[in-house]
VEXDREN-648080 format. One line per field, with one value per residue: residue number from 1; x, y, z of N, C-alpha, C, CB in turn. Coordinates in steps of 0.1 Angstrom, whole numbers, plus 2048, in hexadecimal, padded with zeros to 3 digits. Glycine has a CB too. Layout:
BEGIN
seq: (NUM | ...)
nX: (X | ...)
nY: (Y | ...)
nZ: (Z | ...)
caX: (X | ...)
caY: (Y | ...)
caZ: (Z | ...)
cX: (X | ...)
cY: (Y | ...)
cZ: (Z | ...)
cbX: (X | ...)
cbY: (Y | ...)
cbZ: (Z | ...)
This chain:
BEGIN
seq: (1 | 2 | 3 | 4 | 5 | 6 | 7 | 8 | 9 | 10 | 11 | 12 | 13 | 14 | 15 | 16 | 17 | 18 | 19 | 20 | 21 | 22 | 23 | 24 | 25 | 26 | 27 | 28 | 29 | 30 | 31 | 32 | 33 | 34 | 35 | 36 | 37 | 38 | 39 | 40 | 41 | 42 | 43 | 44 | 45 | 46 | 47 | 48 | 49 | 50 | 51 | 52 | 53 | 54 | 55 | 56 | 57 | 58 | 59 | 60 | 61 | 62 | 63 | 64 | 65 | 66 | 67 | 68 | 69 | 70 | 71 | 72 | 73 | 74 | 75 | 76 | 77 | 78 | 79 | 80 | 81 | 82 | 83 | 84 | 85 | 86 | 87 | 88 | 89 | 90 | 91 | 92 | 93 | 94 | 95 | 96 | 97 | 98 | 99 | 100 | 101 | 102 | 103 | 104 | 105 | 106 | 107 | 108 | 109 | 110 | 111 | 112 | 113 | 114 | 115 | 116 | 117 | 118 | 119 | 120 | 121 | 122 | 123 | 124 | 125 | 126 | 127 | 128 | 129 | 130 | 131 | 132 | 133 | 134 | 135 | 136 | 137 | 138 | 139 | 140 | 141 | 142 | 143 | 144 | 145 | 146 | 147 | 148 | 149 | 150)
nX: (2B7 | 2C8 | 2CF | 2D6 | 2E8 | 2FA | 307 | 313 | 328 | 349 | 351 | 353 | 349 | 35F | 374 | 36E | 371 | 38D | 398 | 38C | 39B | 3B5 | 3B4 | 3AF | 3C6 | 3D8 | 3CF | 3D4 | 3F0 | 3F6 | 3EC | 401 | 417 | 414 | 409 | 41B | 42F | 450 | 457 | 46D | 476 | 47E | 46D | 461 | 460 | 44E | 438 | 434 | 42E | 418 | 406 | 406 | 3FC | 3E2 | 3D8 | 3DC | 3CB | 3B2 | 3AF | 3AD | 398 | 384 | 384 | 37D | 364 | 357 | 359 | 34B | 333 | 32C | 32D | 317 | 304 | 306 | 2FE | 2E4 | 2DB | 2D9 | 2CB | 2D0 | 2CC | 2D0 | 2E9 | 2F8 | 2F0 | 2F1 | 30C | 316 | 32C | 34D | 362 | 376 | 397 | 3B6 | 3D3 | 3F6 | 40E | 42A | 441 | 440 | 440 | 45A | 465 | 45C | 460 | 46D | 45C | 442 | 440 | 43D | 425 | 414 | 416 | 40B | 3F1 | 3E7 | 3E9 | 3D6 | 3BE | 3BC | 3B7 | 39E | 38F | 38F | 37F | 367 | 35F | 35B | 345 | 333 | 32E | 321 | 30B | 2FE | 2F9 | 2E4 | 2D1 | 2B3 | 2A5 | 2AA | 29B | 282 | 28A | 291 | 278 | 269 | 278 | 274 | 259 | 255)
nY: (E4F | E36 | E37 | E26 | E13 | E23 | E2F | E19 | E13 | E14 | E28 | E48 | E6A | E7A | E68 | E61 | E7A | E7D | E68 | E6E | E86 | E7D | E6B | E7E | E8F | E7C | E78 | E90 | E90 | E7A | E84 | E97 | E88 | E74 | E82 | E95 | E87 | E7C | E7B | E71 | E57 | E36 | E1F | E08 | E11 | E26 | E19 | E0A | E1F | E2A | E19 | E13 | E2C | E2B | E17 | E22 | E3A | E2F | E1F | E35 | E44 | E31 | E30 | E4A | E4F | E3B | E45 | E5D | E55 | E4C | E65 | E72 | E60 | E66 | E81 | E7E | E7A | E60 | E40 | E25 | E0D | E16 | E1F | E05 | DF9 | DEA | DF3 | E06 | DFF | DFA | DFD | DE5 | DE4 | DE1 | DD3 | DE0 | DD6 | DC4 | DC1 | DD6 | DEB | DED | DFB | E15 | E38 | E43 | E55 | E4F | E34 | E34 | E42 | E31 | E1C | E29 | E2D | E15 | E0B | E1D | E15 | DFB | DFE | E0B | DF9 | DE4 | DF3 | DF6 | DDB | DD2 | DE4 | DDC | DC1 | DC6 | DD3 | DC0 | DAD | DB9 | DBD | DB7 | DCA | DE3 | DEE | DF1 | E02 | E1A | E20 | E27 | E3D | E4E | E53 | E62)
nZ: (35E | 36F | 38C | 3A2 | 394 | 388 | 39F | 3A7 | 395 | 389 | 37A | 37D | 377 | 37A | 375 | 35A | 34E | 352 | 343 | 32A | 326 | 325 | 30F | 2FA | 2FC | 2F4 | 2DA | 2CE | 2CF | 2BF | 2A7 | 2A2 | 2A3 | 290 | 27A | 274 | 269 | 25F | 23F | 232 | 23B | 238 | 222 | 230 | 24A | 247 | 241 | 257 | 268 | 25E | 262 | 27D | 284 | 27D | 28D | 2A7 | 2A5 | 2A1 | 2BB | 2CB | 2C2 | 2C6 | 2E4 | 2EA | 2DF | 2ED | 307 | 303 | 300 | 31A | 326 | 31B | 326 | 341 | 341 | 33C | 323 | 318 | 31E | 333 | 326 | 30B | 30E | 312 | 2FB | 2DA | 2C7 | 2D7 | 2E6 | 2F2 | 2D6 | 2C3 | 2C2 | 2B2 | 2BD | 2BF | 2A7 | 2B0 | 2A2 | 28F | 29F | 2A8 | 294 | 296 | 29A | 2BA | 2CA | 2BC | 2C2 | 2DE | 2DF | 2D4 | 2E7 | 2FD | 2F5 | 2F2 | 30E | 318 | 30A | 312 | 32E | 32E | 321 | 334 | 348 | 339 | 335 | 34E | 356 | 343 | 34B | 362 | 35C | 34C | 35E | 36D | 35C | 358 | 368 | 35D | 348 | 354 | 368 | 35A | 34D | 364 | 36E | 357 | 35A | 370)
caX: (2C4 | 2C8 | 2D8 | 2DE | 2F2 | 303 | 30F | 31D | 331 | 356 | 353 | 34E | 34B | 36E | 37B | 368 | 378 | 39B | 39A | 38B | 3A6 | 3C1 | 3B3 | 3B0 | 3D5 | 3DF | 3CB | 3DB | 3FD | 3F5 | 3EC | 40D | 420 | 411 | 405 | 426 | 43A | 45B | 455 | 47A | 476 | 47E | 45E | 45D | 45D | 443 | 42C | 431 | 429 | 40B | 3FD | 403 | 3F3 | 3D4 | 3D5 | 3DB | 3C0 | 3A6 | 3AE | 3AA | 38B | 37C | 383 | 377 | 356 | 351 | 357 | 342 | 325 | 32A | 32B | 30A | 2FB | 306 | 2F8 | 2D6 | 2D9 | 2D8 | 2C7 | 2D9 | 2C9 | 2D6 | 2F8 | 2FD | 2E9 | 2F9 | 313 | 31D | 335 | 35C | 366 | 381 | 3A3 | 3C0 | 3E0 | 401 | 417 | 437 | 44C | 43F | 441 | 468 | 469 | 457 | 468 | 46B | 44F | 436 | 43F | 439 | 418 | 40C | 414 | 401 | 3E2 | 3E3 | 3E6 | 3C8 | 3B4 | 3B8 | 3B0 | 390 | 38A | 38C | 374 | 35C | 35C | 355 | 338 | 329 | 32A | 317 | 2FE | 2F6 | 2F4 | 2DA | 2C9 | 2A5 | 29F | 2AD | 28F | 278 | 28E | 290 | 26A | 265 | 27E | 26D | 24B | 257)
caY: (E49 | E2B | E3C | E1B | E0E | E2D | E30 | E0D | E12 | E19 | E34 | E54 | E75 | E7F | E5E | E63 | E86 | E7B | E5E | E75 | E8F | E75 | E68 | E8B | E93 | E72 | E7A | E9C | E8C | E71 | E8D | E9D | E7E | E6D | E8B | E9C | E7C | E7E | E73 | E6C | E4B | E2A | E1A | DFF | E19 | E2F | E10 | E07 | E2C | E2C | E0C | E16 | E39 | E27 | E10 | E2C | E43 | E25 | E1E | E41 | E48 | E27 | E34 | E57 | E4B | E33 | E4F | E69 | E4E | E4C | E73 | E74 | E5A | E6E | E8D | E7A | E79 | E53 | E38 | E1A | E04 | E1C | E1F | DF9 | DF3 | DE7 | E00 | E11 | DF7 | DFF | DF6 | DDC | DEA | DD7 | DD5 | DE3 | DCC | DC8 | DC3 | DE1 | DF4 | DF0 | E04 | E22 | E41 | E41 | E5B | E49 | E27 | E38 | E46 | E24 | E15 | E2F | E2D | E07 | E0B | E23 | E0D | DEE | E04 | E0E | DEC | DDD | DF8 | DF2 | DCB | DD1 | DEB | DD3 | DB6 | DC9 | DD6 | DB3 | DA5 | DBF | DC1 | DB5 | DD5 | DEE | DF3 | DF5 | E0F | E24 | E24 | E2E | E4B | E57 | E56 | E6C)
caZ: (363 | 379 | 398 | 3AA | 38C | 387 | 3AB | 3AA | 38B | 38C | 371 | 382 | 36F | 37B | 36D | 34C | 348 | 351 | 338 | 31F | 323 | 322 | 301 | 2F2 | 2FA | 2EA | 2CC | 2C8 | 2CE | 2B2 | 29B | 2A1 | 2A1 | 283 | 271 | 270 | 268 | 256 | 232 | 22D | 23F | 22E | 21F | 23A | 257 | 243 | 241 | 266 | 26F | 259 | 268 | 28B | 285 | 27C | 29A | 2B3 | 2A2 | 2A3 | 2C9 | 2D2 | 2BE | 2CD | 2F0 | 2EA | 2DC | 2F9 | 311 | 300 | 303 | 329 | 329 | 318 | 331 | 34E | 33E | 33A | 315 | 313 | 328 | 335 | 31B | 300 | 30F | 311 | 2EF | 2D0 | 2C0 | 2E0 | 2ED | 2ED | 2CB | 2C2 | 2BE | 2AF | 2C5 | 2B6 | 2A3 | 2B7 | 297 | 288 | 2A9 | 2A9 | 288 | 297 | 2A2 | 2C9 | 2CF | 2B7 | 2C9 | 2EC | 2DF | 2D2 | 2F4 | 306 | 2F0 | 2F5 | 31B | 31A | 305 | 31C | 33A | 32B | 31D | 342 | 34F | 332 | 338 | 35D | 355 | 33B | 352 | 36C | 356 | 347 | 36B | 373 | 351 | 359 | 36E | 357 | 340 | 35E | 36E | 34E | 34C | 370 | 36D | 34E | 35F | 37B)
cX: (2C2 | 2D2 | 2DE | 2E9 | 2FD | 30C | 319 | 328 | 340 | 35A | 34C | 350 | 35A | 377 | 37A | 370 | 387 | 3A0 | 398 | 396 | 3B3 | 3C0 | 3B4 | 3BE | 3DC | 3DC | 3D3 | 3EA | 3FE | 3F4 | 3FA | 418 | 421 | 40E | 412 | 432 | 442 | 459 | 462 | 47D | 477 | 46E | 459 | 459 | 452 | 437 | 429 | 42A | 41B | 401 | 3FC | 3FA | 3E5 | 3CE | 3D2 | 3CE | 3B3 | 3A5 | 3A8 | 39C | 380 | 378 | 37B | 367 | 34F | 34E | 34D | 332 | 322 | 328 | 31B | 300 | 2FA | 2FF | 2E7 | 2D1 | 2D5 | 2D2 | 2D2 | 2D9 | 2D0 | 2E4 | 2FF | 2F6 | 2F4 | 2FF | 319 | 329 | 342 | 35E | 373 | 38D | 3AE | 3CE | 3EC | 408 | 424 | 442 | 44C | 443 | 451 | 46D | 466 | 461 | 464 | 45E | 442 | 435 | 438 | 429 | 40F | 40A | 40A | 3F4 | 3DF | 3DF | 3D8 | 3BC | 3B1 | 3B3 | 3A2 | 389 | 385 | 380 | 366 | 356 | 355 | 347 | 32F | 324 | 31F | 30B | 2F6 | 2F3 | 2E6 | 2CF | 2BB | 29F | 2A1 | 2A1 | 284 | 27D | 28D | 281 | 266 | 26B | 278 | 260 | 24A | 260)
cY: (E41 | E2F | E2E | E14 | E17 | E2F | E24 | E0C | E18 | E24 | E40 | E5F | E7A | E75 | E5F | E6F | E84 | E72 | E65 | E80 | E89 | E71 | E73 | E8F | E89 | E74 | E85 | E98 | E81 | E7A | E93 | E93 | E77 | E77 | E93 | E92 | E7F | E75 | E6E | E5F | E40 | E25 | E10 | E07 | E21 | E26 | E0E | E14 | E2E | E24 | E0F | E24 | E34 | E1E | E1A | E34 | E3B | E24 | E2A | E46 | E3F | E2B | E42 | E57 | E45 | E3E | E59 | E62 | E4F | E5A | E76 | E6D | E62 | E7B | E8A | E7A | E6B | E4B | E2D | E12 | E0A | E1C | E11 | DF2 | DF2 | DF4 | E09 | E0B | DFD | DF6 | DEE | DE5 | DE1 | DDC | DD8 | DD7 | DCE | DC8 | DD1 | DED | DF6 | DFA | E12 | E2C | E40 | E47 | E55 | E3B | E29 | E3B | E3A | E1D | E1C | E2F | E1D | E06 | E12 | E1C | E01 | DF2 | E04 | E02 | DE3 | DE4 | DF6 | DE3 | DCC | DD8 | DE1 | DC7 | DBA | DCC | DC9 | DAC | DAB | DC2 | DC0 | DC4 | DE1 | DF4 | DF8 | E01 | E1C | E28 | E2A | E3B | E53 | E5B | E61 | E78)
cZ: (36F | 383 | 3A0 | 3A2 | 38B | 392 | 3AF | 3A1 | 390 | 383 | 375 | 376 | 36F | 373 | 35E | 346 | 348 | 345 | 32A | 31B | 31F | 313 | 2F6 | 2F0 | 2F2 | 2DC | 2C6 | 2C8 | 2C1 | 2A7 | 298 | 29C | 293 | 277 | 26B | 26D | 25C | 249 | 22D | 232 | 234 | 22D | 22B | 247 | 253 | 244 | 24F | 26D | 26A | 260 | 276 | 28D | 286 | 288 | 2A6 | 2B1 | 2A6 | 2B3 | 2CF | 2CF | 2C5 | 2DC | 2F2 | 2E8 | 2E7 | 305 | 30F | 302 | 311 | 32D | 327 | 322 | 33C | 34C | 33C | 32D | 30F | 320 | 329 | 32B | 30F | 302 | 30D | 305 | 2E6 | 2CA | 2CA | 2EA | 2E9 | 2E1 | 2CB | 2BC | 2BD | 2B7 | 2BA | 2B4 | 2A9 | 2AD | 290 | 292 | 2AA | 29E | 28A | 29E | 2B2 | 2CE | 2CA | 2BE | 2D6 | 2EA | 2DC | 2DF | 2FD | 302 | 2F3 | 305 | 31E | 318 | 30F | 32A | 337 | 328 | 32A | 348 | 347 | 334 | 345 | 35C | 34E | 343 | 35D | 367 | 351 | 354 | 370 | 368 | 352 | 35F | 366 | 34F | 34A | 364 | 364 | 34E | 358 | 371 | 362 | 353 | 369 | 377)
cbX: (2CE | 2CA | 2CE | 2D4 | 2EE | 2FB | 306 | 314 | 32B | 361 | 34F | 356 | 341 | 372 | 379 | 358 | 375 | 39F | 390 | 37F | 3A8 | 3C1 | 3A7 | 3A9 | 3DD | 3DB | 3BC | 3D9 | 401 | 3E8 | 3E3 | 411 | 41E | 404 | 3FB | 429 | 433 | 468 | 44F | 485 | 46C | 487 | 45E | 468 | 46A | 445 | 42D | 441 | 432 | 409 | 403 | 412 | 3F5 | 3D3 | 3E1 | 3E8 | 3C0 | 3A7 | 3BB | 3B4 | 38A | 383 | 390 | 37F | 355 | 35B | 364 | 346 | 324 | 336 | 335 | 309 | 300 | 315 | 300 | 2CE | 2E4 | 2E7 | 2B9 | 2D6 | 2BB | 2D1 | 2FC | 2FB | 2DE | 2F0 | 307 | 311 | 334 | 369 | 365 | 37E | 3A6 | 3C2 | 3E4 | 40B | 419 | 43B | 44B | 432 | 43A | 46F | 463 | 44B | 465 | 477 | 44E | 437 | 44D | 442 | 417 | 413 | 422 | 404 | 3E1 | 3F0 | 3F2 | 3C7 | 3B9 | 3C5 | 3B5 | 390 | 395 | 399 | 376 | 360 | 36A | 35E | 338 | 32F | 335 | 31A | 301 | 2FF | 2FF | 2DF | 2CC | 2A2 | 2A3 | 2B9 | 28A | 276 | 29D | 294 | 261 | 269 | 28D | 26C | 245 | 25C)
cbY: (E55 | E1D | E46 | E10 | E0A | E3A | E32 | DFE | E1A | E0E | E32 | E58 | E7F | E7E | E52 | E66 | E93 | E75 | E50 | E7A | E97 | E68 | E61 | E97 | E94 | E64 | E7B | EA9 | E85 | E68 | E99 | EA4 | E75 | E65 | E94 | EA5 | E6C | E7B | E7C | E75 | E49 | E1D | E11 | DF4 | E22 | E36 | E03 | E04 | E38 | E29 | DFC | E17 | E43 | E1F | E05 | E35 | E49 | E15 | E1B | E4D | E46 | E1A | E34 | E61 | E43 | E27 | E57 | E70 | E3E | E46 | E7C | E70 | E4D | E70 | E94 | E82 | E7E | E4E | E32 | E12 | E02 | E29 | E24 | DF3 | DFB | DDF | E09 | E17 | DE8 | DFE | DFE | DCF | DF6 | DD6 | DC7 | DEC | DCC | DBE | DB7 | DE3 | DEF | DE2 | E01 | E22 | E50 | E48 | E68 | E47 | E20 | E47 | E51 | E1A | E14 | E3D | E32 | DFC | E11 | E30 | E08 | DE6 | E12 | E17 | DE3 | DDE | E06 | DF4 | DC1 | DD9 | DFA | DCE | DB1 | DD3 | DE0 | DAA | DA6 | DCC | DBA | DA9 | DD6 | DEC | DE8 | DEC | E0D | E1E | E18 | E26 | E4A | E52 | E4A | E65)
cbZ: (367 | 372 | 3A2 | 3AF | 37F | 384 | 3B6 | 3A9 | 37F | 38B | 364 | 390 | 374 | 38B | 371 | 34C | 351 | 35F | 33A | 31F | 32F | 32C | 2FF | 2F9 | 309 | 2ED | 2CB | 2D2 | 2DD | 2B2 | 29C | 2AE | 2AB | 284 | 278 | 279 | 267 | 25D | 227 | 230 | 247 | 233 | 20F | 23E | 25C | 234 | 238 | 26E | 26B | 24A | 265 | 293 | 277 | 26E | 29E | 2B3 | 293 | 29C | 2CE | 2CF | 2AF | 2CE | 2F5 | 2DF | 2D0 | 2FE | 314 | 2ED | 2FE | 331 | 321 | 30C | 335 | 354 | 332 | 341 | 30F | 30E | 324 | 340 | 319 | 2FD | 31E | 31C | 2E9 | 2C4 | 2B7 | 2EA | 2EB | 2F9 | 2C0 | 2B8 | 2C6 | 2A0 | 2CE | 2BC | 295 | 2C2 | 28A | 282 | 2B7 | 2A8 | 27D | 29E | 29D | 2D0 | 2CC | 2A8 | 2CB | 2F0 | 2D3 | 2C7 | 2FC | 309 | 2DD | 2F2 | 322 | 312 | 2F6 | 31D | 33E | 320 | 314 | 34C | 352 | 324 | 33A | 369 | 34D | 32E | 358 | 375 | 349 | 33C | 377 | 37A | 346 | 363 | 37B | 34F | 337 | 369 | 372 | 33F | 349 | 37C | 36B | 340 | 365 | 389)
């Protein structure tokens, strides 16, 4: 673990846990909102609800996976190079369709907005951390080797 990098990051264990809890709560709310959807809706609303359900779920799973990688790094299960290696970046998530959002029940529309807001917050953090990592990249391999040697 590259302590100098870790101490300079804006992603503390407390922030990771708070974001993780928020994502899990939203995922549970999504299960309730979209899983128990009223099937007596008109076809257009049902389609909008189904599409938005996929978008919300994708956003939340991308966030949760990214946060779990950072938890693993903090626990010493990943090196910095593994953490910022291919396949561990915050995945792309499609924004909600504003036209379809107007067809959603109010609770589902609010859930979609909340999941987007959380995704964009995590996306800003991820971009900031990735920029710091890339700026200091030449020393990471050396630091990992030194830490493993002692």
